[in-house]
N, C-alpha and C positions, 0 to 999 in steps of 0.2 A: 504494500500500500504506500509506504514512504517513497519507494522508487517511482511510482506513478505520479505522485504529487510533485516530486522533484523534477521529473521529466516535463510535466505541464508548466511548472514555474520557469524552467529553462527555456522552453519554446516561447512562452510569453515574453521573456526577457530578450530573446533574440529578435522578436518582432519589434519590440520597443527600440532596440539599438538600430535596426534597419530604418525605422521611421525617422529617428533623429538624424542619421547620416543623410538621408534624402532631404530633410529639411534644411541642412546646412548648405546644400548645393543651390540655394536660391529658388527663384520662381521658374517653373517649367515654361519652355517656349513651345507654343502650338505650331507645328510644322505641317505644311501641305506638300504634296509631291506632284511633279509633272515629268514627262519625258522631255529632255532637252536635246535638240539636234541643231547644232550651229550651222548646218548646211541648208536649212530650210528658212523661209521668211519668218521673221519674229522668233527665231530659234526653234520653230516647230513644237511649241508648247502644247500639250494636251494632258488631260488627267490620266493617271495610271494607278492601279491598285497595288502599291508596294508599301512595305513597312518603313516608316521614316525613322531617322535617328532620334534618340532621346537626348535633348539638350536643355540645360537650364542656365539662368543668368542671375548673378548676384553682384550688383554694382557694375563694374567693368570686367568681371570675371565670368567667362563661359565655362560651363562644366559639361563634358561629354559623358553622359551616362551609358551610352553605347559607343563602341569604337567608331571613329571617323578617320582612321589612318589613311593618309594619301589623298583624302578628299580636298577639294578647293573650298575655302571659306571666303565669301565676299560679304562686305558690309556696304549696303547701297543706300544713298540718301534719297530725299523726296524728289529729286530731279533725275532719278535713275542713273546717277553717277556712282561708280564703285570708288568708295573713299578708303577702303582697306581690303587687302586681299592677301592670302597666303595658302600654301599647301600645308595641311595639318600633318605634323610629324608623327611617325609611328609611335604608339604608346602614349599619346597625349590624352590626359584626362581633364586638364583644365588649361585655359589660355586667357591671359589678361589682354583686353583690348586697350588701345591707346586712350589715355585720359583726356586727350584733346577732343575726342568724339563726345558729343552731347546732343540729346534730342531723340526723335523717332527715326528708326532705320529699318530696312528690310535686311534680314540675315539670309544668306543663301549658302547652302552646302551642296556642292556638286560632286556626285559620285558616278563616274562614267557618263552615261546618257540620262541620269536621273538628277533632277534639281529639286531640292527640298528648301522651302522658304517659309518665313514667318516674320512677324513684326516684333521689334525690340525697342525699348526705351532706355537710353543711357543717361544717367544723371549729369 
């Protein structure tokens, strides 16, 4: 009986730790997906049913809850100008965006022919 009680307490404790770790990673960014084909007009954007990466933002720090190794990250302003871009290095779990960026932006993560995008606000 004691073993069962300890097992239940252990499981509940692990769930609590997991929730706290996720809460430390800031606010989740809702991403949508399209297929991106740069050889077609307007990039050949159209909807596609694919699992998007899980990314969150806390202040200027992006957290990659799922791997985005080798993906291109773009931060795009309201005039559709890419103001920040880089290829996400292998094993990256977090990335600090430049503190000079402030306001509303579109985040783009490009993986092959898939474009994942969402809106972020940087303080």
